N, C-alpha and C positions, 0 to 999 in steps of 0.2 A: 506145646499147645497145637492142637489141630484146628485148622480153619478151612471152612468150605470155600471153594473158589467158583466153580461153575459146573453145569451139566452140559454135555455136548451132544447134539443130534446132527445127523447128516441130512441135507436137504437137496432137492433137485430144482426147486424154484425159489430162490432167495426172496424175491420181491413178494410173492404170495405168502410165504412163511412170515416175513416181517409184518405184512398187513394183518395176519392172524394174531400174532403176539401183540400188535398195537391195540387190537380189540380188547385184549386182556389188561392193557395199561402199561405194557413194556415199551421202552424206547431204546433205540440204538445208542450204545455208549461208546463203542469204538469198532474199528474194522482193520483187518490186516489182509493184504493180498500178496501172494507169491506167484509171480508170472512164471518163474522157472519151474516151480513144483505144480503149477496150474490149480491153485485153490484159493478160496477166500474164506476168512473167518470173520463172522459178524457177531458181536456181543450185544445182548439186550438185557435190560433190567428195569424193574419198576422204579419210578422216581422216588428218591429217598432210601432206596434199598439196593444201591448199586453193587453191594457185596453179594447179591443173590442173582448172579448172571446165568443166562442161557447162551451157550455158544452154538451158533449155526455154522456148520462146515459145508461149504459148497465146493465139490470137486468138479472142475470144469470138464466139459465134454472132451473126448479124445480129439486130437488134431484132425482126424479123418471125419469128425462131425458126429461120431457115435457117442452115445451117453451111457455111462455105467448105470445100471438099474439096481436100486437098493430094494432087495426083497428078503423075505425070511427073517425079519427082525434086525436087519443090518443098519437101520437108521439110527439106533442108539449107539453112541460112541463111548462115552465115559463120564464118570463123576470125578471131578478134580478137587483134591484137598492139599493144603500145605501143612507140613509137619516140621517141627524144629529140627529133628534129626532122623532122616529116612532110615539109616542103618539101625538105630535103636528101635525105631518103630517096627521094622521088619523082624528084628530079634525077638521082640515081644510076641 
């Protein structure tokens, strides 16, 4: 069985992006931060539809203060699905 998990987009301003999605009725459901890898993942979903998440990926600015600029369509990251058996799915 295939199950939709989330859609990921990269963001440069998490607070502003969260405010935008809140206007659409989405709320933060969970958050994961990796200080070692310097990123934060923020998951949002409409109330009662928590299975339809948007994952915001915020890559922290470089330690020298410079920020990576997302241009040329690089903001879209991935669609995530769960399948029962990835090997069988790839074989098909």
